[in-house]
C-alpha beads as a LAMMPS data file, in Angstrom:
LAMMPS data file: protein, C-alpha beads

302 atoms
301 bonds

1 atom types
1 bond types

-500.0 500.0 xlo xhi
-500.0 500.0 ylo yhi
-500.0 500.0 zlo zhi

Masses

1 110.0

Atoms # bond

1 1 1 -285.351 36.248 151.661
2 1 1 -285.834 34.490 148.635
3 1 1 -283.378 33.074 146.575
4 1 1 -283.467 32.485 142.675
5 1 1 -280.549 30.840 141.339
6 1 1 -279.186 27.798 139.000
7 1 1 -277.156 25.466 140.778
8 1 1 -275.011 23.095 138.523
9 1 1 -274.215 19.731 139.673
10 1 1 -272.640 18.353 136.434
11 1 1 -271.856 19.505 132.836
12 1 1 -270.683 16.579 130.553
13 1 1 -272.265 15.131 127.498
14 1 1 -272.895 11.010 127.362
15 1 1 -270.087 10.419 129.519
16 1 1 -268.756 12.152 132.897
17 1 1 -264.531 13.412 132.315
18 1 1 -262.458 14.145 135.230
19 1 1 -263.567 17.493 135.532
20 1 1 -267.112 17.202 134.356
21 1 1 -269.760 15.126 136.293
22 1 1 -272.714 13.555 134.256
23 1 1 -275.789 16.328 134.187
24 1 1 -277.389 17.558 136.943
25 1 1 -279.177 21.139 137.722
26 1 1 -280.704 22.425 140.587
27 1 1 -282.902 25.881 140.463
28 1 1 -283.564 27.070 143.425
29 1 1 -287.168 29.479 143.373
30 1 1 -288.402 31.146 146.468
31 1 1 -287.951 27.895 148.439
32 1 1 -288.847 25.890 145.856
33 1 1 -286.112 23.339 144.213
34 1 1 -286.415 21.754 140.614
35 1 1 -284.193 18.903 139.763
36 1 1 -283.419 18.874 136.361
37 1 1 -281.450 15.556 134.644
38 1 1 -279.858 13.712 137.450
39 1 1 -277.478 11.827 135.716
40 1 1 -274.987 9.566 137.641
41 1 1 -273.605 11.090 140.844
42 1 1 -275.961 13.771 141.513
43 1 1 -276.363 12.476 144.997
44 1 1 -272.552 13.498 145.461
45 1 1 -272.369 16.613 143.567
46 1 1 -275.634 17.770 145.837
47 1 1 -273.812 16.948 148.788
48 1 1 -270.619 19.101 147.523
49 1 1 -272.798 22.114 146.377
50 1 1 -274.315 21.953 149.432
51 1 1 -278.077 21.016 148.396
52 1 1 -279.836 18.874 150.730
53 1 1 -282.962 16.304 149.383
54 1 1 -285.292 18.397 151.703
55 1 1 -284.587 21.345 149.094
56 1 1 -286.243 19.317 146.060
57 1 1 -289.916 19.666 145.312
58 1 1 -289.705 18.556 141.619
59 1 1 -288.023 16.166 139.580
60 1 1 -287.717 17.414 135.641
61 1 1 -286.119 14.748 132.959
62 1 1 -285.815 15.992 129.877
63 1 1 -285.652 12.481 128.030
64 1 1 -284.081 8.961 128.948
65 1 1 -280.771 8.655 128.026
66 1 1 -278.396 7.735 130.768
67 1 1 -276.664 10.754 131.259
68 1 1 -279.856 12.692 131.870
69 1 1 -281.457 10.095 134.418
70 1 1 -279.507 7.067 135.956
71 1 1 -279.112 9.647 139.147
72 1 1 -282.746 9.154 139.744
73 1 1 -282.579 5.915 141.402
74 1 1 -280.096 7.485 144.016
75 1 1 -281.871 10.597 144.473
76 1 1 -285.226 9.208 144.852
77 1 1 -283.886 6.570 147.873
78 1 1 -282.009 9.842 149.322
79 1 1 -285.534 11.530 149.257
80 1 1 -287.222 8.646 151.463
81 1 1 -284.220 8.040 153.749
82 1 1 -284.022 11.892 154.357
83 1 1 -287.961 11.667 155.209
84 1 1 -288.118 14.774 153.126
85 1 1 -291.293 16.523 154.695
86 1 1 -293.001 17.590 151.863
87 1 1 -294.721 16.120 148.568
88 1 1 -292.472 15.402 145.385
89 1 1 -293.316 15.661 141.785
90 1 1 -292.036 13.999 138.723
91 1 1 -291.899 14.990 135.158
92 1 1 -290.675 13.038 132.758
93 1 1 -291.963 11.916 129.031
94 1 1 -294.703 9.520 129.185
95 1 1 -293.301 7.333 126.676
96 1 1 -289.942 6.533 129.234
97 1 1 -292.590 5.429 131.906
98 1 1 -290.689 1.430 132.133
99 1 1 -287.575 3.550 132.164
100 1 1 -288.748 5.520 135.421
101 1 1 -290.402 2.852 136.857
102 1 1 -287.228 1.084 136.684
103 1 1 -285.136 3.794 138.263
104 1 1 -287.477 4.607 140.692
105 1 1 -287.620 0.917 142.374
106 1 1 -284.214 0.106 141.038
107 1 1 -283.651 -1.417 144.691
108 1 1 -285.344 -2.307 148.016
109 1 1 -285.987 0.554 150.089
110 1 1 -288.625 2.259 152.009
111 1 1 -291.045 4.972 150.753
112 1 1 -291.993 7.339 153.440
113 1 1 -292.459 10.037 150.744
114 1 1 -295.330 11.016 148.661
115 1 1 -293.638 11.208 145.133
116 1 1 -296.380 12.048 142.454
117 1 1 -295.881 11.062 138.862
118 1 1 -297.018 13.550 136.358
119 1 1 -295.749 12.538 132.849
120 1 1 -295.752 14.891 129.881
121 1 1 -296.725 13.574 126.731
122 1 1 -297.774 14.965 123.060
123 1 1 -296.572 18.487 122.086
124 1 1 -296.310 19.480 125.799
125 1 1 -297.899 22.341 128.062
126 1 1 -298.497 23.775 131.617
127 1 1 -297.265 21.207 134.218
128 1 1 -297.965 23.502 137.115
129 1 1 -299.391 26.875 138.361
130 1 1 -297.562 27.382 141.878
131 1 1 -298.007 31.219 143.067
132 1 1 -294.481 32.271 142.012
133 1 1 -294.760 30.254 138.611
134 1 1 -296.060 28.451 135.889
135 1 1 -294.053 25.479 134.882
136 1 1 -294.515 23.969 131.039
137 1 1 -293.071 22.043 128.705
138 1 1 -291.999 21.847 125.122
139 1 1 -291.451 18.529 122.600
140 1 1 -287.901 18.465 121.262
141 1 1 -285.919 16.865 118.234
142 1 1 -284.008 14.217 119.611
143 1 1 -283.384 10.226 118.507
144 1 1 -286.109 9.180 121.697
145 1 1 -288.127 11.605 123.087
146 1 1 -287.298 14.879 124.807
147 1 1 -289.021 17.476 126.115
148 1 1 -287.671 21.274 127.543
149 1 1 -288.782 22.994 130.607
150 1 1 -289.750 26.767 131.225
151 1 1 -291.082 28.367 134.093
152 1 1 -292.435 31.729 133.912
153 1 1 -293.234 33.997 137.125
154 1 1 -296.746 36.095 136.520
155 1 1 -296.358 39.524 135.658
156 1 1 -296.412 42.348 138.545
157 1 1 -296.550 45.988 138.752
158 1 1 -293.918 48.306 139.284
159 1 1 -295.305 51.536 141.261
160 1 1 -294.116 55.169 139.969
161 1 1 -292.862 57.309 142.565
162 1 1 -293.555 60.340 140.737
163 1 1 -296.865 59.464 139.612
164 1 1 -297.845 58.615 143.605
165 1 1 -296.857 61.805 144.634
166 1 1 -298.409 63.743 141.914
167 1 1 -301.809 62.321 142.891
168 1 1 -301.090 62.219 146.522
169 1 1 -300.672 59.086 147.216
170 1 1 -298.279 57.767 150.040
171 1 1 -297.597 55.776 153.000
172 1 1 -300.349 52.745 153.944
173 1 1 -302.469 53.971 150.569
174 1 1 -299.516 53.010 148.633
175 1 1 -300.277 49.518 149.798
176 1 1 -303.807 49.600 149.480
177 1 1 -303.778 50.449 146.164
178 1 1 -301.736 47.649 144.956
179 1 1 -304.548 45.111 147.185
180 1 1 -307.990 46.765 145.991
181 1 1 -306.969 48.518 142.898
182 1 1 -308.310 51.880 143.741
183 1 1 -307.797 54.363 146.438
184 1 1 -309.531 57.696 146.329
185 1 1 -310.573 57.809 142.151
186 1 1 -306.990 57.277 141.523
187 1 1 -306.695 53.729 139.742
188 1 1 -303.267 51.202 139.917
189 1 1 -303.118 51.299 136.083
190 1 1 -302.718 55.136 136.781
191 1 1 -299.605 55.192 139.213
192 1 1 -298.023 52.029 137.776
193 1 1 -296.782 49.645 135.060
194 1 1 -296.400 46.078 134.228
195 1 1 -293.463 44.722 135.748
196 1 1 -292.578 41.447 133.442
197 1 1 -292.220 38.268 135.344
198 1 1 -288.664 36.686 135.235
199 1 1 -288.617 33.774 132.620
200 1 1 -286.137 30.604 132.780
201 1 1 -285.940 27.831 130.334
202 1 1 -284.113 24.704 130.543
203 1 1 -282.997 23.166 127.036
204 1 1 -281.009 19.708 126.432
205 1 1 -280.817 17.273 124.239
206 1 1 -282.372 18.831 120.712
207 1 1 -281.758 19.630 117.335
208 1 1 -282.930 23.044 116.372
209 1 1 -286.612 23.376 116.264
210 1 1 -289.802 24.928 117.325
211 1 1 -289.870 24.151 120.437
212 1 1 -286.209 25.365 121.241
213 1 1 -287.511 28.742 120.166
214 1 1 -291.055 28.672 122.289
215 1 1 -289.041 27.585 125.502
216 1 1 -285.976 30.211 124.920
217 1 1 -288.371 33.130 123.994
218 1 1 -287.910 36.394 126.412
219 1 1 -286.107 34.451 128.969
220 1 1 -284.035 36.001 131.748
221 1 1 -281.744 32.505 132.378
222 1 1 -281.444 30.059 129.434
223 1 1 -279.731 26.781 130.634
224 1 1 -278.901 24.897 126.987
225 1 1 -277.228 22.356 125.570
226 1 1 -273.861 23.211 123.146
227 1 1 -272.628 19.653 123.126
228 1 1 -270.475 20.695 119.822
229 1 1 -268.371 23.332 118.049
230 1 1 -269.778 24.656 114.956
231 1 1 -267.231 22.856 113.076
232 1 1 -268.978 19.700 113.821
233 1 1 -272.381 21.100 113.226
234 1 1 -273.014 17.581 110.891
235 1 1 -272.865 15.553 114.145
236 1 1 -274.988 17.570 115.994
237 1 1 -277.338 17.173 113.562
238 1 1 -277.066 13.264 113.691
239 1 1 -277.253 12.712 116.823
240 1 1 -279.663 15.136 117.851
241 1 1 -277.918 18.280 119.456
242 1 1 -276.784 22.021 118.995
243 1 1 -273.707 23.551 118.215
244 1 1 -272.339 26.380 120.164
245 1 1 -273.157 28.520 117.401
246 1 1 -276.872 27.706 117.272
247 1 1 -277.371 27.853 121.039
248 1 1 -276.137 31.656 120.836
249 1 1 -277.930 32.446 118.059
250 1 1 -281.469 31.079 119.604
251 1 1 -280.675 33.035 122.788
252 1 1 -279.975 36.406 120.319
253 1 1 -283.141 36.136 118.375
254 1 1 -285.249 35.183 121.437
255 1 1 -284.130 38.218 123.811
256 1 1 -282.280 36.356 125.877
257 1 1 -280.501 38.224 128.865
258 1 1 -278.346 35.402 130.401
259 1 1 -276.927 32.503 128.304
260 1 1 -275.925 29.270 130.462
261 1 1 -273.811 26.924 127.912
262 1 1 -273.773 23.107 129.133
263 1 1 -273.517 19.497 127.865
264 1 1 -270.143 19.657 126.703
265 1 1 -268.606 16.577 124.194
266 1 1 -265.457 15.079 126.044
267 1 1 -264.351 15.157 122.494
268 1 1 -263.054 19.599 123.346
269 1 1 -260.842 20.060 125.984
270 1 1 -260.892 24.159 125.857
271 1 1 -264.169 25.242 127.211
272 1 1 -263.313 28.808 126.344
273 1 1 -263.666 27.946 122.673
274 1 1 -267.751 27.464 123.375
275 1 1 -267.603 31.174 124.383
276 1 1 -265.683 32.349 121.419
277 1 1 -268.214 30.823 119.299
278 1 1 -271.173 32.307 120.612
279 1 1 -269.741 35.447 120.828
280 1 1 -269.188 35.121 117.050
281 1 1 -272.461 34.061 116.365
282 1 1 -274.129 37.179 117.637
283 1 1 -274.669 36.818 121.380
284 1 1 -274.028 39.948 123.118
285 1 1 -275.736 39.684 126.392
286 1 1 -274.758 37.886 129.583
287 1 1 -272.904 34.540 128.857
288 1 1 -271.584 31.649 131.291
289 1 1 -269.952 28.520 129.688
290 1 1 -271.322 26.562 132.802
291 1 1 -268.824 24.804 135.184
292 1 1 -269.711 21.840 138.032
293 1 1 -270.523 23.327 141.134
294 1 1 -270.907 26.845 140.028
295 1 1 -274.080 29.091 141.006
296 1 1 -275.688 31.278 138.563
297 1 1 -278.152 33.884 140.039
298 1 1 -281.157 34.665 137.752
299 1 1 -280.666 38.230 136.661
300 1 1 -282.877 40.779 138.642
301 1 1 -286.316 41.711 136.957
302 1 1 -286.269 43.966 134.093

Bonds

1 1 1 2
2 1 2 3
3 1 3 4
4 1 4 5
5 1 5 6
6 1 6 7
7 1 7 8
8 1 8 9
9 1 9 10
10 1 10 11
11 1 11 12
12 1 12 13
13 1 13 14
14 1 14 15
15 1 15 16
16 1 16 17
17 1 17 18
18 1 18 19
19 1 19 20
20 1 20 21
21 1 21 22
22 1 22 23
23 1 23 24
24 1 24 25
25 1 25 26
26 1 26 27
27 1 27 28
28 1 28 29
29 1 29 30
30 1 30 31
31 1 31 32
32 1 32 33
33 1 33 34
34 1 34 35
35 1 35 36
36 1 36 37
37 1 37 38
38 1 38 39
39 1 39 40
40 1 40 41
41 1 41 42
42 1 42 43
43 1 43 44
44 1 44 45
45 1 45 46
46 1 46 47
47 1 47 48
48 1 48 49
49 1 49 50
50 1 50 51
51 1 51 52
52 1 52 53
53 1 53 54
54 1 54 55
55 1 55 56
56 1 56 57
57 1 57 58
58 1 58 59
59 1 59 60
60 1 60 61
61 1 61 62
62 1 62 63
63 1 63 64
64 1 64 65
65 1 65 66
66 1 66 67
67 1 67 68
68 1 68 69
69 1 69 70
70 1 70 71
71 1 71 72
72 1 72 73
73 1 73 74
74 1 74 75
75 1 75 76
76 1 76 77
77 1 77 78
78 1 78 79
79 1 79 80
80 1 80 81
81 1 81 82
82 1 82 83
83 1 83 84
84 1 84 85
85 1 85 86
86 1 86 87
87 1 87 88
88 1 88 89
89 1 89 90
90 1 90 91
91 1 91 92
92 1 92 93
93 1 93 94
94 1 94 95
95 1 95 96
96 1 96 97
97 1 97 98
98 1 98 99
99 1 99 100
100 1 100 101
101 1 101 102
102 1 102 103
103 1 103 104
104 1 104 105
105 1 105 106
106 1 106 107
107 1 107 108
108 1 108 109
109 1 109 110
110 1 110 111
111 1 111 112
112 1 112 113
113 1 113 114
114 1 114 115
115 1 115 116
116 1 116 117
117 1 117 118
118 1 118 119
119 1 119 120
120 1 120 121
121 1 121 122
122 1 122 123
123 1 123 124
124 1 124 125
125 1 125 126
126 1 126 127
127 1 127 128
128 1 128 129
129 1 129 130
130 1 130 131
131 1 131 132
132 1 132 133
133 1 133 134
134 1 134 135
135 1 135 136
136 1 136 137
137 1 137 138
138 1 138 139
139 1 139 140
140 1 140 141
141 1 141 142
142 1 142 143
143 1 143 144
144 1 144 145
145 1 145 146
146 1 146 147
147 1 147 148
148 1 148 149
149 1 149 150
150 1 150 151
151 1 151 152
152 1 152 153
153 1 153 154
154 1 154 155
155 1 155 156
156 1 156 157
157 1 157 158
158 1 158 159
159 1 159 160
160 1 160 161
161 1 161 162
162 1 162 163
163 1 163 164
164 1 164 165
165 1 165 166
166 1 166 167
167 1 167 168
168 1 168 169
169 1 169 170
170 1 170 171
171 1 171 172
172 1 172 173
173 1 173 174
174 1 174 175
175 1 175 176
176 1 176 177
177 1 177 178
178 1 178 179
179 1 179 180
180 1 180 181
181 1 181 182
182 1 182 183
183 1 183 184
184 1 184 185
185 1 185 186
186 1 186 187
187 1 187 188
188 1 188 189
189 1 189 190
190 1 190 191
191 1 191 192
192 1 192 193
193 1 193 194
194 1 194 195
195 1 195 196
196 1 196 197
197 1 197 198
198 1 198 199
199 1 199 200
200 1 200 201
201 1 201 202
202 1 202 203
203 1 203 204
204 1 204 205
205 1 205 206
206 1 206 207
207 1 207 208
208 1 208 209
209 1 209 210
210 1 210 211
211 1 211 212
212 1 212 213
213 1 213 214
214 1 214 215
215 1 215 216
216 1 216 217
217 1 217 218
218 1 218 219
219 1 219 220
220 1 220 221
221 1 221 222
222 1 222 223
223 1 223 224
224 1 224 225
225 1 225 226
226 1 226 227
227 1 227 228
228 1 228 229
229 1 229 230
230 1 230 231
231 1 231 232
232 1 232 233
233 1 233 234
234 1 234 235
235 1 235 236
236 1 236 237
237 1 237 238
238 1 238 239
239 1 239 240
240 1 240 241
241 1 241 242
242 1 242 243
243 1 243 244
244 1 244 245
245 1 245 246
246 1 246 247
247 1 247 248
248 1 248 249
249 1 249 250
250 1 250 251
251 1 251 252
252 1 252 253
253 1 253 254
254 1 254 255
255 1 255 256
256 1 256 257
257 1 257 258
258 1 258 259
259 1 259 260
260 1 260 261
261 1 261 262
262 1 262 263
263 1 263 264
264 1 264 265
265 1 265 266
266 1 266 267
267 1 267 268
268 1 268 269
269 1 269 270
270 1 270 271
271 1 271 272
272 1 272 273
273 1 273 274
274 1 274 275
275 1 275 276
276 1 276 277
277 1 277 278
278 1 278 279
279 1 279 280
280 1 280 281
281 1 281 282
282 1 282 283
283 1 283 284
284 1 284 285
285 1 285 286
286 1 286 287
287 1 287 288
288 1 288 289
289 1 289 290
290 1 290 291
291 1 291 292
292 1 292 293
293 1 293 294
294 1 294 295
295 1 295 296
296 1 296 297
297 1 297 298
298 1 298 299
299 1 299 300
300 1 300 301
301 1 301 302
């Protein structure tokens, strides 16, 4: 049975706290695992969350600030220690190649796994096209080069039972029609409709910019930073971040179904205020204020 869910490993901005680990997020998608922004302590959080190195197929780093990347060294070494039986691909800003190299070879270890490096540059673009998703990236606005990631399932077809019955299509012929496109003069388009593929986006450290909206457009699940509350918008702009209200307005304008707020500054002790400000900003969909070790399912298809 395929699983599509987000595993939250850490939610702290800049420094860990007593209750929040550094960043870390794993998207489980039909037997593949994409690890986003592994900060310090990611290995241990994976253990606590029940995520194994064998579950990882891609490592996606938005930028090379420590809270988003210092865990790479341990995760890469764990992948090799556990002899993960499949290749692993790493995506990260090309401008940070020297940082990736230092983290990959921070200490001595035996390399047993093929780790491919596919850095991102320029405005971003398509990074991978797998059978169940396309992964692409978009440039964001932060003091260091930063990219957000977006995973999109190809559109499918939804069969319409009433139209199938009306045209006398049933049993094995339904499968034939899906495979071949026409059965007995009846075309697939006549008895089905487009089923939009699921969409996921991961948006970390950034000011508002075109890339944020391009990533968020039509998402079923949007994971987005909300480092600051709205009253500190000046600080957010200065340091290249979003507020809870800004993140919520992006989600509303982009038609997001489930919004996950994360990457919280340690200056705030009450996480419920982030939800309040997001609702005040007008977001009416499903809303989660992320906590370490929680699991968030991708919403069912539309």
